[in-house]
RODREN-478731 format. One record per residue (C-alpha): x, y, z. Coordinates in steps of 0.001 Angstrom, whole numbers, plus 500000, padded with zeros to 6 digits. Example, Ala and Ser with C-alpha at 12.3 -4.5 7.8 and 13.67 -1.06 7.14 Angstrom:
# RODREN-478731
((512300,495500,507800))
((513670,498940,507140))
This chain:
# RODREN-478731
((401585,555532,908377))
((400038,555552,911832))
((396639,556502,910448))
((396957,553752,907823))
((397826,551128,910462))
((394992,552365,912648))
((392568,552003,909757))
((393805,548477,909073))
((393468,547567,912740))
((389918,548910,912877))
((389061,546921,909761))
((390509,543737,911248))
((388583,544252,914473))
((385383,544724,912490))
((386118,541609,910447))
((386822,539498,913521))
((383635,540811,915098))
((381565,539886,912084))
((383112,536442,911875))
((382615,535779,915578))
((378866,536359,915541))
((377987,532907,914187))
((380131,531316,916896))
((378364,533417,919563))
((375015,532562,918010))
((375684,528860,917565))
((372484,526932,918172))
((372408,524394,920994))
((372084,520844,919564))
((370394,519811,922817))
((367535,522199,922140))
((365091,520343,919903))
((361667,521381,918674))
((359230,518554,918017))
((356380,519470,915656))
((353793,517880,913407))
((352266,518636,910018))
((348694,517540,909359))
((349545,516779,905723))
((352631,515871,903738))
((354794,518470,902067))
((355210,518752,898313))
((359010,518915,898282))
((361240,521934,898841))
((361885,523450,895435))
((359928,526591,896218))
((359324,527557,892594))
((357404,524318,891998))
((355011,524320,894924))
((352899,526651,896980))
((352040,524104,899655))
((351899,525637,903134))
((353820,522670,904546))
((356583,522917,901953))
((356787,526675,902486))
((357025,526246,906239))
((360207,524220,905829))
((361567,526208,902897))
((361162,529466,904815))
((363649,528174,907376))
((366170,527134,904710))
((366024,529826,902019))
((366375,533571,902496))
((364750,536295,900480))
((366049,539817,900142))
((363498,540924,902725))
((361590,539285,905555))
((359054,540273,908213))
((359423,541827,911632))
((358592,538944,913961))
((356272,540808,916343))
((354922,543734,914290))
((351203,543685,913458))
((350073,544349,910801))
((352873,542477,909029))
((355828,544735,908205))
((358749,544067,905848))
((362321,544535,907055))
((365729,543889,905426))
((366957,540305,905460))
((370041,539658,903302))
((370276,543336,902321))
((371823,546157,904340))
((368699,548337,904128))
((365365,548425,902342))
((365848,548957,898590))
((366289,552314,896945))
((363212,553004,894809))
((363627,555311,891822))
((362282,556014,888324))
((358729,556501,889649))
((358761,553105,891290))
((360078,551170,888300))
((363643,550625,889570))
((364586,548850,892802))
((368224,548692,893932))
((369142,546071,896541))
((372553,546024,898250))
((373441,542699,899835))
((375254,542190,903101))
((378699,540732,902628))
((379814,537536,904313))
((376567,535531,904018))
((377209,531887,903095))
((375177,528957,901858))
((374932,525871,904044))
((377691,523328,903370))
((376788,520934,900568))
((378479,518498,898219))
((377517,520731,895296))
((380143,523252,896468))
((382948,520662,896466))
((384251,521529,899893))
((384383,525284,899310))
((382525,527966,901238))
((380001,529560,898936))
((379145,533218,899531))
((375725,534621,898647))
((375943,536998,895672))
((373530,539300,893882))
((373759,537019,890850))
((372145,534223,892918))
((368947,536227,893172))
((369056,537055,889460))
((369434,533323,888751))
((366581,532476,891136))
((364182,534833,889360))
((365238,533449,885976))
((364535,529921,887216))
((360988,530970,888021))
((360231,531765,884390))
((362190,529014,882645))
((359399,527288,880662))
((361041,523916,881216))
((360517,524276,884968))
((356773,524920,884732))
((356961,526948,887930))
((353754,527458,889885))
((355107,530886,890860))
((356175,532213,887441))
((353353,534729,887066))
((354757,536714,889966))
((357530,538100,887741))
((356266,537361,884219))
((355402,540466,882249))
((357003,542711,884847))
((360805,542699,884537))
((362341,544364,881487))
((363896,541851,879086))
((362657,538745,880892))
((359715,538053,878574))
((362015,538080,875556))
((364214,535483,877247))
((361137,533346,877927))
((360020,533608,874290))
((363457,532589,873048))
((363463,529594,875401))
((360057,528446,874174))
((361321,528636,870611))
((364663,526901,871173))
((363651,524585,873999))
((366509,525828,876179))
((366609,528745,878607))
((369791,530848,878363))
((370695,531607,881974))
((373883,533380,880927))
((372185,535921,878690))
((372089,539383,880308))
((368647,540757,881170))
((368297,544526,881313))
((365841,544261,884203))
((368094,542011,886303))
((371382,543865,886518))
((374244,542930,888861))
((376844,545718,888469))
((378947,544193,891248))
((378934,541118,893480))
((376585,542608,896055))
((374233,544867,894076))
((371031,543773,892354))
((369067,546256,890258))
((365560,545238,889171))
((363961,547341,886448))
((360228,546978,885906))
((358066,547759,882915))
((355607,549499,885220))
((355436,550183,888961))
((354335,547171,891004))
((354036,548098,894657))
((353248,544565,895776))
((356136,542784,894064))
((358558,543241,896952))
((356318,541171,899231))
((357017,538142,897062))
((360742,538564,897683))
((360038,537514,901277))
((358387,534258,900155))
((360382,531033,899814))
((360108,531379,896009))
((362225,534526,896370))
((364863,532752,898454))
((368278,532604,896834))
((369177,529329,895114))
((372740,528545,894044))
((373078,527454,890431))
((375653,524813,891377))
((373087,523089,893610))
((370454,522941,890876))
((372915,521603,888327))
((374368,519105,890809))
((371042,517534,891843))
((368965,518068,888713))
((365376,516937,889163))
((366235,515688,892660))
((366849,519262,893872))
((363301,519113,895238))
((364670,516891,898027))
((367994,518712,898430))
((367214,522312,899416))
((370344,524366,900101))
((370027,527942,901264))
((371580,530566,903500))
((368887,530390,906196))
((369077,529335,909817))
((368447,525642,909111))
((369460,522921,906685))
((367783,519650,905784))
((369365,516778,907692))
((366936,513927,906997))
((363893,513581,904793))
((361510,510647,904664))
((358694,511748,902324))
((355238,511705,903927))
((356722,510614,907235))
((359517,512708,908752))
((361539,515897,908212))
((364570,516756,910339))
((366360,520090,910176))
((369595,521083,911854))
((371055,524515,912461))
((373098,525755,909514))
((376713,526148,910762))
((377267,528916,908200))
((374297,530977,909339))
((375388,534414,910557))
((372882,534571,913413))
((371223,537623,914941))
((370425,539116,918319))
((366757,538853,919341))
((365507,542452,919465))
((361864,543102,918555))
((359624,545848,919918))
((356196,544244,920026))
((352718,545741,919963))
((352382,546480,923673))
((350168,543465,924356))
((350737,541344,927464))
((351694,538444,925202))
((354403,540485,923493))
((355697,541836,926804))
((356233,538293,928080))
((357987,537260,924856))
((360346,540238,925094))
((361079,539415,928736))
((361940,535814,927807))
((363925,536494,924644))
((365456,539974,924561))
((369198,539966,923830))
((369569,536252,923074))
((371814,535214,920199))
((369706,533335,917696))
((368960,530694,916726))
((368882,528896,920059))
((367191,525740,918739))
((369694,523352,917167))
((367319,520783,915714))
((363742,520706,914414))
((361967,517364,914045))
((358690,517280,912104))
((356390,514261,911988))
((353629,513947,909407))
((350539,513030,911447))
((347386,513339,909376))
((344960,512057,912000))
((343754,514796,914357))
((343348,512584,917410))
((346874,511231,917046))
((348311,514741,916882))
((346417,515808,919964))
((347528,512749,921942))
((351142,513411,920945))
((350888,516996,922166))
((349031,516096,925359))
((351758,513603,926263))
((354506,516192,925715))
((355861,514680,922506))
((355046,517843,920521))
((356129,521323,921612))
((353338,523351,920086))
((350314,522320,918145))
((347285,523817,916496))
((344384,522696,918662))
((342152,520373,916689))
((338614,521777,916562))
((337102,518708,918249))
((339329,519251,921292))
((338285,522891,921648))
((335093,521833,923423))
((337159,520087,926076))
((339894,522686,926510))
((338296,526062,925841))
((335651,528128,927560))
((334560,531189,925551))
((337861,531308,923694))
((340084,530863,926752))
((341892,527872,928217))
((340037,526209,931045))
((341756,526616,934451))
((342852,522993,934675))
((344900,523351,931477))
((346333,526705,932455))
((347493,525001,935652))
((349634,522680,933506))
((351509,525710,932182))
((349977,525469,928714))
((349480,528735,926837))
((346929,529553,924147))
((347570,531851,921180))
((344312,532524,919364))
((344052,534191,915967))
((341924,534315,912813))
((343851,533020,909817))
((344526,535511,907013))
((343113,532884,904696))
((340017,531179,903346))
((338643,527722,902670))
((336816,526945,899471))
((335802,524042,897258))
((336786,524911,893704))
((335252,523695,890450))
((337279,522423,887505))
((336278,524452,884455))
((337663,521758,882161))
((335471,519061,883668))
((332601,517940,881366))
((330102,517911,884240))
((330745,521089,886266))
((333024,523003,883878))
((332244,525515,881184))
((330776,528986,880889))
((327275,528342,879536))
((324284,529456,881577))
((323279,525933,882516))
((326808,525118,883779))
((326953,528333,885808))
((323514,527496,887208))
((324719,524036,888250))
((327796,525400,890023))
((325776,528117,891719))
((323165,525626,892900))
((325913,523442,894360))
((327437,526445,896140))
((324033,527589,897428))
((323309,524116,898769))
((326317,523860,901084))
((325370,524306,904733))
((328189,526451,906107))
((326791,526674,909625))
((326634,522897,909816))
((330291,522764,908803))
((331208,525371,911425))
((329334,523482,914149))
((330125,519864,913282))
((333527,520058,911581))
((335127,523094,913230))
((333230,522978,916556))
((332630,526701,916360))
((336242,527578,915540))
((335500,529259,912204))
((333526,532143,910688))
((331497,532139,907471))
((333650,533876,904849))
((332034,537006,903467))
((334619,537608,900747))
((337552,535986,899001))
((340005,538464,900556))
((340081,537918,904337))
((340421,540538,907103))
((343826,542165,907769))
((344823,541745,904117))
((344957,544696,901697))
((341948,544470,899389))
((339534,543343,902114))
((336296,545303,902300))
((334565,544826,905664))
((331230,545805,904126))
((331437,543282,901281))
((329030,540331,901313))
((329328,537317,899038))
((326008,536707,897272))
((326240,532906,897106))
((324921,532154,900593))
((323233,529005,901891))
((319853,528803,900150))
((318761,525278,899124))
((315323,526510,897961))
((316924,528874,895446))
((319356,526106,894446))
((316441,523786,893591))
((314706,526510,891571))
((317875,527114,889543))
((318266,523421,888753))
((314609,523121,887774))
((314816,526168,885499))
((317882,524979,883610))
((316715,521437,882946))
((318375,519347,885664))
((315299,517137,886118))
((314642,514825,889054))
((314108,511151,888346))
((311799,508736,890141))
((314504,508197,892751))
((314625,511927,893524))
((318049,512512,892004))
((318699,514783,889060))
((320160,514197,885614))
((321997,516501,883226))
((319852,518599,880808))
((320595,516080,878038))
((319332,513216,880217))
((322745,511752,881057))
((323595,510908,884697))
((324635,513742,887003))
((327181,512748,889620))
((329789,514879,891349))
((333225,513787,892545))
((334427,515773,895537))
((337970,514786,896477))
((339339,514781,900012))
((342171,513491,902208))
((342040,510641,904752))
((341495,512880,907782))
((338698,512999,910348))
((337985,516605,909456))
((337674,515769,905765))
((335368,512832,906413))
((333132,515133,908454))
((333134,517763,905669))
((332136,515170,903114))
((329194,514199,905310))
((328075,517839,905294))
((328436,517891,901505))
((326394,514707,901135))
((323542,515971,903311))
((323603,519333,901502))
((323520,517771,898033))
((320781,515332,899009))
((318519,518340,899598))
((318882,519402,895958))
((318858,515906,894459))
((322475,515594,893298))
((324439,512396,893688))
((328106,512576,894675))
((331003,510306,895363))
((333938,511239,897576))
((337291,509813,896441))
((339981,509839,899141))
((343721,510282,898530))
((346675,511798,900361))
((346749,515578,900383))
((350006,515689,898398))
((348505,513406,895727))
((345383,515528,895489))
((347457,518691,895268))
((349519,517244,892433))
((346336,516399,890521))
((344898,519823,891301))
((347904,521516,889694))
((347104,519512,886558))
((343415,520562,886699))
((342325,516923,887008))
((339991,517121,890021))
((336309,517867,889456))
((335921,519439,892908))
((338415,519768,895728))
((338168,521591,899038))
((341299,523236,900353))
((342421,526178,902423))
((344673,528977,901346))
((346652,531191,903722))
((348074,534525,902611))
((351674,534421,901429))
((351764,538213,901308))
((349573,540756,903145))
((347870,541765,899910))
((344700,540466,898251))
((346460,539886,894932))
((347774,536723,896562))
((344208,535379,896606))
((343125,536721,893244))
((346056,535088,891470))
((344392,531750,892252))
((341952,532534,889413))
((344179,534448,887006))
((344024,532768,883588))
((347781,532646,883069))
((348076,530660,886291))
((346203,527647,884911))
((348202,524498,885786))
((350247,526408,888362))
((347953,527514,891166))
((344711,528161,889284))
((343571,524627,890108))
((340255,524921,888292))
((341799,526310,885072))
((339329,529202,885226))
((339817,531747,882445))
((337911,535011,882168))
((339022,537966,880057))
((337088,540361,882311))
((338641,538958,885491))
((342163,538926,884009))
((341825,542558,882901))
((340762,543610,886408))
((343569,541547,887942))
((346203,543152,885722))
((344831,546598,886528))
((344775,546044,890301))
((348343,544811,890520))
((349612,548152,889179))
((347551,550305,891530))
((348481,551641,894977))
((346269,550473,897803))
((343298,552778,898277))
((339613,553343,897434))
((340059,553059,893666))
((341963,549804,893956))
((339309,548504,896359))
((336652,549043,893681))
((338659,546843,891313))
((338964,544166,894005))
((335208,544211,894535))
((334730,543853,890776))
((336947,540759,890777))
((334973,539311,893695))
((331676,539802,891838))
((333058,538222,888666))
((334111,535144,890644))
((330620,534938,892124))
((328901,535436,888757))
((330821,532534,887225))
((330690,530641,890559))
((334273,529440,890468))
((333978,527866,893919))
((331935,527333,897004))
((333405,530041,899245))
((333345,528744,902785))
((335185,529832,905925))
((337665,532062,907694))
((339278,529778,910273))
((340004,530531,913913))
((343334,529047,914954))
((344091,528045,918531))
((347778,527308,919022))
((348738,525486,922209))
((352285,525995,923429))
((354096,523853,925962))
((355541,525743,928968))
((359147,525066,927969))
((358820,526848,924594))
((359725,530540,924733))
((359139,533331,922210))
((356166,531837,920366))
((353772,534062,918412))
((352048,532946,915221))
((352969,535283,912376))
((350177,535966,909862))
((352465,535567,906819))
((355880,534182,907707))
((356010,530415,908184))
((359472,529266,909288))
((359484,530880,912732))
((361704,528399,914560))
((364744,530683,914424))
((362942,533093,916768))
((362198,530509,919485))
((363942,528973,922471))
((363482,525716,924362))
((364388,525438,928033))
((367030,522768,928585))
((365230,521648,931725))
((362634,520016,929489))
């Protein structure tokens, strides 16, 4: 009896301890982070968008099975809502995840006043939502064709018009409340990275059914923050989730001086410390800089134009260091490119003359002028689609479509794009040739369009430059309606497949914004995603790169240098190459 009572007592002590952590870790409502986004979000239903701004917010609200170590470089996965990294068996085709108990969703009307615990079935439901044809998810290809039994469910839904969420799927098994077993048709070593993305964050079925199509504006997750106020294209306010379990700040770092200071400031704190995050949508660069300079924003990506004033050979000038400002400088694991719409009657298609037109346009673009005049030196000419520090990058690879207006003119001459008396060219059939390159109402975009105009003038091609909000352009891009559109893309996972999926045929209308379709590229893509990282896989990546160049799917442009300025009262800041919602790792001094 004594041993039984002792066991009960120990269990109660453990339970009380686990329940007390959120109270100990309760965020301080007086600690507020003030931030800005340079473009509007695209809503917060993570399966329907891959916008960096939407993901930044969603990453703070939703929780995947795994996440990233905050300080480790290169990026390293660690358990998030699971007790340990998954058990891998059956030659890599079976992954078993065991969830932590006592994790709860943020309070919401959808739960009718009841606490709602996170269960393994929530992840199974989330992955099913991704492939429901009615949802037209931009992220569906991540799990399509991979999980046993899921494709059959998709086929049945396409036939009946209704997706059966209650039908068991052999590849998504939940033998108990806290165990999820995923069975794959073939090993996929990169799949687990996607479980750390917002699209892999658990969604409760009750929330989706309660809000319907409006769920995009009512995100409810188990993460550190919850949406308090949302004014589309203007303001986003998050508050600490009272149900969040919290954690103790304990990261090892890389040994750099920056990491040592972070550890000194943060070690042992119960997180999150910040009780409120306020985000303003400020598209104009000068306005964002003025807001930061006056102390209204707590950290901000230094606009390129201001780098001339603040930086000297990549370091803050002494007068700004004297203010207590700190600079975190990094090269984005991403690229910028201007893609072509393959469905467009002017630039689209796969005939030799259409490829020649696209290649001439790409060859005409003056990248150095963009680096100097748009980015003020804070960028590097991209040499490949896969950027440095991402698996699949080959440091010796060189993109063949480099700035060469003479070659561009020869190509156009050869394939019948004749110049008229005014010096501008027509299509081979004699019809007018005019490009439409879309952009957003931002100083940086206006400057880029000037570079495009000067570049195209040298090869005799007219262009117009329609302007619309970034969110509007992105919506049209998903529908493959823009002839040409320049946009950046930052890695969501530390693997090059994340970039190659932008041109995978099955991703047309859901991330493949140019609706590019190539049997040769798709075959290489499907082969690479099943291979372990190594020399043989790198050869396949290089093949994909060359295919993209041969068809000239885009004008490949830059790898961007990012200069983050941090106010002296913000503690713990370090830009993560993959993870977006980093506010739960930060602190703000009350003395601010």
